[in-house]
C-alpha positions as CSV (number, residue, x, y, z in Angstrom):
1,M,32.0,-11.5,-5.3
2,Q,35.1,-9.7,-3.8
3,E,34.3,-7.1,-6.4
4,I,30.6,-6.8,-5.5
5,R,31.9,-6.9,-1.4
6,R,34.5,-4.1,-2.4
7,E,32.2,-1.6,-4.5
8,C,28.6,-2.1,-3.0
9,V,26.6,-1.7,0.6
10,I,23.8,-4.4,0.6
11,I,20.9,-4.1,3.4
12,L,19.1,-7.2,3.1
13,I,16.1,-7.6,4.4
14,P,15.1,-11.5,4.8
15,C,11.4,-11.1,5.0
16,G,9.4,-7.9,4.9
17,N,6.5,-9.6,6.5
18,P,7.4,-12.2,9.1
19,D,4.8,-13.0,10.9
20,G,3.1,-14.1,7.5
21,E,6.2,-15.9,7.1
22,I,5.7,-17.9,10.3
23,D,1.9,-18.3,9.7
24,F,2.6,-19.9,6.3
25,C,5.4,-22.3,7.4
26,D,3.5,-23.3,10.3
27,W,0.2,-24.4,8.1
28,Y,2.1,-25.7,5.5
29,E,3.4,-28.2,8.2
30,K,0.6,-28.7,9.8
31,Y,-1.2,-30.4,6.9
32,L,2.1,-31.9,4.9
33,G,1.0,-35.3,4.1
34,T,-2.7,-34.5,3.9
35,P,-4.9,-33.7,1.0
36,Y,-4.6,-30.1,2.1
37,E,-0.9,-30.0,1.5
38,G,0.0,-26.6,-0.1
39,C,-3.0,-25.2,0.1
40,C,-3.1,-21.2,1.2
41,S,-3.5,-20.5,5.0
42,P,-6.9,-19.0,5.9
43,H,-5.7,-16.4,7.8
44,L,-4.5,-12.7,6.5
45,R,-0.9,-12.8,5.2
46,H,-0.4,-9.8,7.2
47,I,-2.1,-9.3,10.3
48,Y,-3.8,-6.2,9.4
49,A,-3.0,-5.4,5.7
50,G,-3.3,-9.2,4.3
51,H,-1.7,-8.7,0.7
52,S,-1.8,-5.1,0.7
53,N,1.1,-4.7,2.9
54,N,3.4,-3.7,0.2
55,R,0.5,-0.8,-0.7
56,D,1.5,0.9,2.3
57,G,4.3,2.4,1.0
58,V,3.2,6.5,1.5
59,Y,0.7,6.2,4.3
60,V,3.3,4.2,6.4
61,N,0.7,2.7,8.4
62,L,2.2,-0.7,9.4
63,D,5.2,-1.1,11.5
64,E,7.0,-3.2,8.8
65,T,6.6,0.2,6.2
66,K,8.0,2.2,9.1
67,Y,10.9,0.0,9.5
68,L,11.1,0.0,5.7
69,N,10.8,3.3,4.8
70,S,13.7,4.4,7.6
71,I,16.0,2.2,6.0
72,L,15.3,3.5,2.5
73,M,15.3,7.4,3.8
74,D,18.7,6.7,6.2
75,Y,20.5,5.4,3.3
76,K,18.8,6.3,0.4
77,P,20.1,3.4,-1.6
78,Q,20.4,3.6,-5.5
79,A,18.5,0.2,-6.2
80,F,15.7,-1.4,-4.4
81,L,15.2,-5.2,-5.6
82,D,11.4,-6.4,-3.7
83,H,11.0,-10.0,-4.4
84,H,7.0,-11.3,-4.8
85,H,5.3,-14.2,-5.7
86,Q,2.6,-14.2,-8.5
87,S,0.5,-17.0,-9.9
88,P,1.9,-20.5,-10.8
89,W,0.1,-20.5,-14.0
90,M,1.8,-16.9,-14.9
91,E,5.8,-16.4,-15.8
92,R,8.2,-17.9,-13.9
93,L,9.6,-14.7,-13.2
94,T,8.3,-11.1,-14.2
95,I,11.1,-8.6,-13.9
96,T,9.8,-4.8,-13.9
97,P,9.5,-1.8,-15.5
98,G,6.5,-3.4,-17.0
99,T,4.6,-1.8,-19.6
100,N,2.9,1.7,-19.9
101,P,1.5,4.1,-18.8
102,I,4.4,5.6,-16.7
103,S,3.8,8.2,-14.0
104,P,5.1,11.5,-15.9
105,E,6.8,12.9,-12.5
106,C,9.0,9.8,-12.8
107,S,12.8,10.8,-14.1
108,A,13.4,9.7,-17.3
109,L,16.7,8.8,-16.4
110,Q,15.1,6.7,-14.1
111,M,13.0,4.9,-16.1
112,R,16.0,4.6,-18.6
113,E,18.2,2.8,-15.7
114,L,15.4,0.7,-14.3
115,K,15.1,-0.7,-17.9
116,W,19.0,-1.0,-17.8
117,Y,18.8,-3.3,-14.5
118,S,16.2,-5.7,-15.4
119,E,17.5,-6.4,-19.0
120,G,21.0,-7.2,-17.5
121,M,19.2,-9.1,-14.8
122,A,17.0,-11.0,-17.5
123,R,20.4,-11.5,-19.6
124,D,22.3,-13.3,-16.6
125,L,19.3,-15.7,-16.1
126,A,19.4,-16.3,-20.0
127,R,23.1,-17.6,-19.5
128,H,22.4,-19.7,-16.7
129,K,19.8,-21.0,-18.9
130,I,16.4,-20.0,-16.6
131,R,14.0,-19.8,-18.8
132,G,10.1,-17.8,-19.0
133,V,11.8,-14.8,-17.5
134,V,9.7,-11.4,-18.7
135,T,10.7,-8.0,-18.9
136,A,8.2,-5.3,-20.1
137,D,5.5,-7.2,-19.3
138,E,1.9,-6.0,-19.9
139,F,0.4,-7.3,-16.7
140,Y,2.5,-4.9,-14.3
141,D,2.2,-0.9,-15.5
142,C,4.4,2.1,-14.1
143,W,2.1,3.9,-12.7
144,C,3.2,5.2,-9.3
145,Y,0.8,4.0,-7.0
146,P,1.4,3.5,-3.1
147,I,3.3,-0.1,-3.9
148,Q,7.3,0.1,-2.2
149,Q,8.7,-0.9,-5.1
150,E,6.6,2.4,-7.1
151,V,7.5,4.8,-4.8
152,V,10.9,4.9,-4.0
153,R,11.1,5.4,-8.0
154,L,9.8,9.2,-6.9
155,Q,12.8,8.9,-4.2
156,N,15.2,8.5,-7.4
157,I,15.6,5.2,-6.4
158,A,15.7,2.6,-8.8
159,G,12.7,0.3,-7.7
160,I,12.7,-3.2,-9.0
161,L,9.7,-5.6,-8.6
162,A,10.9,-9.5,-8.8
163,E,7.8,-11.8,-9.2
164,S,8.4,-15.4,-9.1
165,A,5.6,-18.3,-10.2
166,D,4.2,-19.9,-6.9
167,A,4.6,-23.5,-6.2
168,L,2.4,-25.0,-3.5
169,I,4.0,-23.0,-0.6
170,A,6.7,-25.9,-0.9
171,T,5.2,-28.3,-2.5
172,P,6.0,-29.3,-6.1
173,I,3.3,-28.1,-8.9
174,Y,2.9,-29.6,-12.1
175,I,1.6,-27.5,-14.9
176,P,1.0,-28.7,-18.5
177,R,2.0,-26.2,-21.1
178,E,-1.8,-25.4,-22.4
179,K,-2.2,-24.3,-18.9
180,L,0.0,-21.5,-18.7
181,D,-1.5,-18.0,-18.5
182,A,1.6,-17.1,-19.8
183,H,4.1,-16.5,-23.5
184,T,4.1,-19.5,-25.0
185,I,6.1,-18.7,-28.2
186,P,9.4,-16.2,-28.5
187,C,8.8,-12.7,-28.1
188,V,10.7,-9.6,-27.4
189,E,9.4,-9.4,-23.9
190,C,10.2,-13.1,-23.1
191,P,12.6,-14.5,-25.9
192,D,12.6,-18.2,-24.2
193,P,9.4,-19.2,-23.2
194,W,9.1,-22.1,-20.3
195,E,7.7,-25.5,-21.8
196,G,5.6,-26.2,-18.8
197,G,6.4,-29.5,-16.1
198,W,7.3,-29.5,-12.8
199,W,7.9,-26.3,-10.5
200,H,9.8,-26.5,-7.6
201,L,10.5,-23.8,-4.5
202,S,14.5,-24.9,-5.6
203,D,13.4,-23.3,-9.2
204,I,12.1,-20.3,-7.0
205,V,15.1,-20.0,-4.8
206,Q,17.9,-20.2,-7.8
207,Q,16.3,-17.7,-10.1
208,M,15.9,-15.2,-6.9
209,Q,19.4,-15.9,-6.4
210,L,20.3,-15.4,-9.7
211,S,18.8,-12.0,-10.4
212,T,19.9,-10.6,-7.2
213,Y,23.6,-11.5,-8.0
214,A,23.3,-10.1,-11.6
215,L,22.2,-6.6,-9.9
216,L,24.8,-6.3,-7.4
217,K,27.0,-7.4,-10.5
218,M,25.6,-4.5,-12.7
219,M,25.9,-2.2,-9.5
220,A,29.6,-3.2,-8.7
221,H,30.8,-2.8,-12.4
222,N,29.5,0.7,-12.7
223,R,29.7,2.4,-9.4
224,Q,30.9,5.5,-10.7
225,E,28.2,6.0,-13.2
226,I,25.5,4.7,-10.8
227,L,26.4,7.3,-8.3
228,K,26.3,10.2,-11.2
229,D,22.9,8.9,-12.1
230,T,22.1,9.6,-8.3
231,V,22.8,13.3,-9.1
232,L,21.6,14.0,-11.9
233,K,18.0,12.2,-11.2
234,A,18.0,14.8,-7.9
235,R,18.8,17.7,-10.5
236,E,16.4,16.9,-13.0
237,Q,13.8,16.8,-10.2
238,T,14.8,19.5,-8.7
239,E,14.8,21.5,-12.2
240,R,11.2,20.2,-12.9
241,G,10.3,21.7,-10.1
242,E,11.7,25.4,-10.5
243,K,9.7,25.2,-13.8
244,D,6.8,23.7,-12.8
245,P,3.8,26.4,-12.9
246,A,2.6,25.9,-9.4
247,Q,5.8,27.0,-7.7
248,A,4.9,25.5,-4.3
249,Y,1.8,24.2,-2.5
250,L,0.1,26.7,0.3
251,I,-1.2,24.1,3.2
252,P,-3.2,26.7,5.7
253,R,-2.9,25.5,9.4
254,Q,-6.6,26.5,9.8
255,Q,-7.9,23.1,8.6
256,A,-11.6,21.5,9.6
257,D,-9.3,18.7,11.2
258,V,-6.1,20.1,12.1
259,S,-5.3,16.0,13.6
260,S,-5.5,15.6,10.0
261,L,-2.9,18.2,8.9
262,G,-0.3,16.9,11.4
263,R,-0.9,13.5,9.8
264,L,-0.4,15.1,6.5
265,L,3.4,16.7,7.7
266,K,4.5,13.4,9.1
267,I,3.9,11.8,6.1
268,L,5.9,14.7,4.2
269,D,8.8,14.3,7.0
270,V,8.7,10.4,6.3
271,Q,9.4,11.0,2.6
272,D,11.9,13.3,3.8
273,I,10.7,16.9,2.2
274,E,11.1,19.7,3.1
275,Y,8.5,22.6,4.1
276,K,8.7,26.4,5.5
277,E,6.0,28.6,6.7
278,L,5.0,32.1,5.4
279,A,6.8,34.7,7.1
280,E,3.7,37.2,6.6
281,D,0.3,37.5,4.8
282,L,-0.2,36.6,1.4
283,I,-2.9,36.9,-1.5
284,V,-2.8,34.8,-4.3
285,Q,-5.2,34.5,-7.4
286,G,-7.6,36.5,-5.0
287,R,-7.4,33.9,-1.9
288,F,-5.8,35.1,1.4
289,Y,-3.3,32.9,3.0
290,P,-2.3,33.8,6.5
291,K,1.0,34.2,8.3
292,G,1.9,30.8,9.4
293,T,0.5,29.1,6.2
294,I,2.7,25.8,5.4
295,V,4.7,26.1,2.1
296,V,5.9,23.0,0.2
297,P,8.7,24.2,-2.5
298,L,8.5,22.3,-5.6
299,N,11.9,23.1,-6.1
300,Q,13.3,19.5,-4.5
301,P,14.7,16.4,-5.1
302,Y,11.6,14.6,-4.3
303,Y,9.4,16.6,-6.4
304,G,7.4,13.7,-8.0
305,M,6.4,12.4,-4.3
306,I,5.4,16.1,-3.6
307,K,3.3,15.7,-6.6
308,L,1.9,12.4,-5.7
309,I,0.7,13.5,-1.9
310,L,-0.4,17.0,-2.7
311,E,-1.7,17.1,-6.2
312,K,-5.0,15.4,-7.6
313,C,-3.5,12.9,-10.6
314,F,-5.4,11.4,-13.0
315,Y,-5.3,7.9,-14.6
316,P,-4.6,8.5,-18.3
317,V,-7.0,7.6,-20.9
318,N,-4.9,7.4,-24.2
319,H,-3.8,4.4,-26.6
320,Y,-1.4,3.1,-23.9
321,T,-4.6,2.1,-21.5
322,E,-7.7,2.0,-23.8
323,K,-8.7,-1.4,-24.8
324,A,-10.7,-2.2,-27.6
325,D,-14.0,-2.7,-26.1
326,G,-13.7,0.9,-24.7
327,T,-12.5,-0.1,-21.4
328,I,-9.4,0.9,-19.4
329,R,-6.8,-1.4,-18.1
330,I,-5.6,-0.5,-14.8
331,S,-3.4,-2.9,-12.9
332,D,-3.8,-2.0,-9.6
333,M,-4.8,1.8,-8.6
334,A,-5.8,4.7,-10.6
335,T,-4.9,7.5,-8.4
336,L,-3.6,8.5,-5.4
337,N,-3.9,12.2,-3.7
338,V,-3.0,12.1,0.0
339,S,-4.1,15.1,0.8
340,D,-7.4,14.8,-0.3
341,L,-8.1,11.3,1.4
342,L,-7.1,13.1,4.9
343,G,-9.3,15.9,4.2
344,V,-6.6,18.3,3.9
345,E,-7.2,21.9,1.8
346,V,-3.9,22.3,-0.4
347,G,-3.7,25.3,-2.7
348,S,-1.0,26.4,-5.2
349,A,1.2,29.3,-5.2
350,G,1.5,29.7,-9.3
351,P,4.0,31.3,-11.4
352,D,5.7,34.8,-10.1
353,T,4.3,34.5,-6.5
354,V,6.9,36.1,-4.2
355,M,6.8,34.5,-0.9
356,K,9.1,35.2,2.2
357,T,9.6,32.4,4.3
358,V,10.9,31.3,7.6
359,P,11.2,27.7,9.2
360,A,7.7,25.8,10.2
361,S,7.2,26.1,13.3
362,P,5.1,23.0,15.2
363,L,1.1,22.8,14.9
364,A,-0.7,24.2,18.1
365,P,-3.3,21.7,19.5
366,R,-6.7,22.5,19.8
367,D,-8.5,23.0,22.9
368,G,-10.8,20.7,23.9
369,M,-12.1,17.7,22.0
370,P,-13.8,19.5,19.1
371,A,-16.2,17.0,17.0
372,S,-14.3,18.3,13.6
373,E,-11.1,16.4,14.6
374,N,-10.3,12.6,14.3
375,S,-7.9,12.7,17.1
376,S,-11.0,13.5,19.5
377,Y,-12.8,10.4,19.1
378,A,-9.2,8.4,20.0
379,E,-9.0,10.7,23.2
380,A,-13.1,10.2,23.8
381,N,-12.9,6.7,23.4
382,R,-9.7,6.3,26.0
383,L,-11.5,8.3,28.5
384,L,-14.7,6.6,28.3
385,S,-13.1,3.1,28.5
386,E,-11.2,4.5,31.5
387,G,-15.1,5.1,33.2
388,V,-14.9,9.3,32.7
389,K,-18.2,10.5,31.8
390,L,-18.6,12.5,28.3
391,Y,-21.0,14.5,27.0
392,R,-21.8,15.9,23.5
393,N,-22.3,19.6,23.0
394,E,-24.7,20.7,20.5
395,N,-22.1,21.1,17.8
396,G,-21.0,17.6,18.5
397,D,-17.9,18.3,20.5
398,F,-16.6,16.2,23.6
399,S,-16.8,17.5,27.1
400,Q,-17.2,16.5,30.5
401,D,-19.9,19.1,31.4
402,P,-23.0,17.5,32.0
403,C,-25.1,20.0,30.3
404,G,-24.7,18.3,27.3
405,R,-25.8,15.1,25.7
406,R,-24.8,12.1,27.5
407,T,-22.5,9.9,24.8
408,R,-21.5,6.1,25.4
409,L,-19.5,3.5,23.8
410,R,-21.2,1.3,21.5
411,K,-20.5,-2.2,21.2
412,I,-19.3,-3.0,17.8
413,G,-18.9,-6.3,16.2
414,L,-17.0,-6.9,13.0
415,L,-17.9,-10.0,10.7
416,K,-14.6,-11.9,10.2
417,M,-15.0,-15.2,7.6
418,S,-13.5,-18.3,8.5
419,F,-11.4,-18.5,5.3
420,T,-10.1,-14.5,5.1
421,G,-8.4,-12.6,2.5
422,N,-10.1,-9.6,3.5
423,S,-7.6,-6.6,4.2
424,E,-11.0,-4.7,4.5
425,E,-11.2,-6.6,7.9
426,G,-7.5,-6.4,9.1
427,Y,-7.6,-2.6,8.2
428,T,-10.7,-1.8,10.2
429,R,-8.9,-3.7,13.3
430,L,-5.7,-1.2,12.8
431,L,-8.1,1.7,12.5
432,F,-9.8,0.5,15.8
433,M,-6.9,-0.3,17.8
434,K,-5.7,3.4,16.4
435,Y,-8.5,5.2,17.9
436,N,-9.3,2.9,20.9
437,I,-12.4,2.0,19.9
438,P,-13.6,-1.3,21.7
439,Y,-14.9,-4.2,19.6
440,R,-15.0,-7.7,19.1
441,I,-14.7,-10.3,16.1
442,V,-18.0,-12.0,14.8
443,M,-17.2,-15.2,12.9
444,D,-19.2,-16.3,10.2
445,Y,-20.1,-20.0,12.0
446,E,-20.9,-17.5,15.4
447,L,-23.8,-16.0,13.1
448,R,-24.5,-19.1,11.6
449,E,-25.7,-20.6,14.6
450,R,-27.2,-17.5,16.8
451,I,-28.5,-13.7,16.9
452,P,-26.0,-11.7,18.4
453,E,-27.2,-9.9,21.7
454,D,-24.1,-8.7,23.2
455,I,-23.6,-5.8,20.4
456,D,-25.5,-2.7,19.2
457,V,-23.6,-2.5,16.1
458,L,-22.1,-5.1,13.2
459,I,-19.9,-4.1,10.2
460,L,-19.7,-6.0,7.3
461,P,-16.3,-4.9,6.1
462,G,-16.0,-5.3,2.0
463,D,-16.6,-9.1,1.4
464,S,-18.5,-10.1,-1.9
465,E,-21.8,-11.7,-2.3
466,S,-20.2,-15.5,-2.8
467,V,-18.3,-14.8,0.1
468,L,-20.8,-13.7,2.5
469,S,-23.8,-16.3,1.1
470,A,-21.7,-19.7,1.0
471,S,-23.0,-21.8,3.9
472,G,-19.4,-22.8,5.6
473,I,-18.1,-23.9,2.1
474,A,-14.3,-24.8,3.0
475,H,-12.6,-23.6,-0.7
476,D,-9.7,-26.0,-0.8
477,A,-8.9,-25.7,3.3
478,P,-10.3,-28.2,5.8
479,E,-14.2,-28.4,6.6
480,E,-13.4,-26.0,9.8
481,Y,-12.5,-23.1,7.7
482,G,-15.6,-22.9,5.8
483,S,-16.9,-19.5,5.3
484,G,-20.2,-17.5,5.0
485,L,-23.2,-16.7,6.5
486,G,-25.8,-19.4,4.5
487,E,-29.5,-19.2,4.9
488,K,-29.2,-19.0,8.7
489,G,-26.8,-16.5,8.7
490,F,-29.1,-14.0,6.8
491,E,-32.0,-14.9,9.2
492,H,-30.2,-14.1,12.4
493,L,-28.7,-11.1,10.5
494,S,-32.0,-9.8,9.8
495,A,-33.2,-10.5,13.4
496,F,-30.4,-8.4,14.6
497,I,-32.0,-5.6,12.4
498,R,-35.4,-6.0,13.5
499,N,-34.0,-6.0,17.3
500,G,-32.6,-2.5,17.1
501,G,-29.1,-3.5,15.8
502,R,-27.5,-1.5,12.8
503,V,-25.6,-3.2,10.1
504,I,-23.1,-0.9,8.5
505,A,-21.5,-2.4,5.1
506,W,-19.1,-1.1,2.5
507,E,-17.7,-1.6,-0.9
508,K,-18.7,-5.5,-2.3
509,S,-20.7,-6.1,1.0
């Protein structure tokens, strides 16, 4: 321990989602000693993002992610260990990196380092006779999507995920060996499988402590080598950027939505990616880029992160990912292209392009409130809520000129299930908050009881057919948390539409 204190700086975040922890603790204590002891809270684990809060590593929409990113970018640690929970029926502890495929932009040295860390942690756990620890597991792949511990690998930080098997929150659970969805015979990934039995919260705490301590021991013993690796990884990424045929990405300032371009540049800033602007006009492969075009050179230590944000990437179809039945195994997300999602056009310079660049100047805001700008809707909603009369011109732009068509606020309802785990609903609330859009929550039991008369629009945010159609089924929670519209709810929904109401549904809804 003295060596760790002497050789390492430890930044400890006890809980990345404190609101969720408070909710689960309150829920558990409320039903302790009842038939519902240990059942999951019916609320979203994160007030907006639910279980997907750790998938915000690139977008940085949530306050918790902003906080974590500020630490990662200010201190640039050599390793980042993220403790999570998985199903009680799975392995006792899964330590990544997992299985193929890996993101091609990830440093080769980075992947070797990750395997070294994970095996060292598993070795220490084995010395303490902790069983059921898996490395190189087939469940979690190494494709770098926006999950936090995956994203940091493109920042040359060894991002390690440790997934502990759950108990019933704090109540022990008995798991027979035949019910385990895990390794039950010794193998390379898990040479000492767990044989089933009672599983306690104290077991989870113990393996979290031991695995964290093991990582710190490795870092303390090998401080000089690890620091050297940090430099080598950054050099490798920079050299790959120098050899990349694209050379640099070119982002014109003349975009359909300049506010979205501003959002993209802010994401680059958060990820510590440098960019400049053209000092003079440039023609590349017959395309004209005017002076002032944003230039993102690829010869940077965060080359992989630049590719993730600005280039289309496609999940590989090969013998690592293709299953025997011809389908593709994807553990989480197949692709991520932030510029595409924001609708920002990006070009590439190409090899041997000579560019003169200067430091980038701030974006100039557009005049008025053009309909093409997302930010215009936030401003329009703010003005309307203050009683300002707004009108739409022929092209849809907002103005206070009464010559146009009068616009008004829609009365929006957002359907929310009593027993919810739907981050689509949560993220919609976050969107409404950011764009000053007034709305009200319409609970499922409310729609079962009556036709909503105080809203114009009802949003059904990606709930599955079984969740929507259930008639107040309470799952394993108390009856008052029964979810679903049932027959009456669908009758009232149909009547709402016949009376002129609009329904917006997406994804599974």
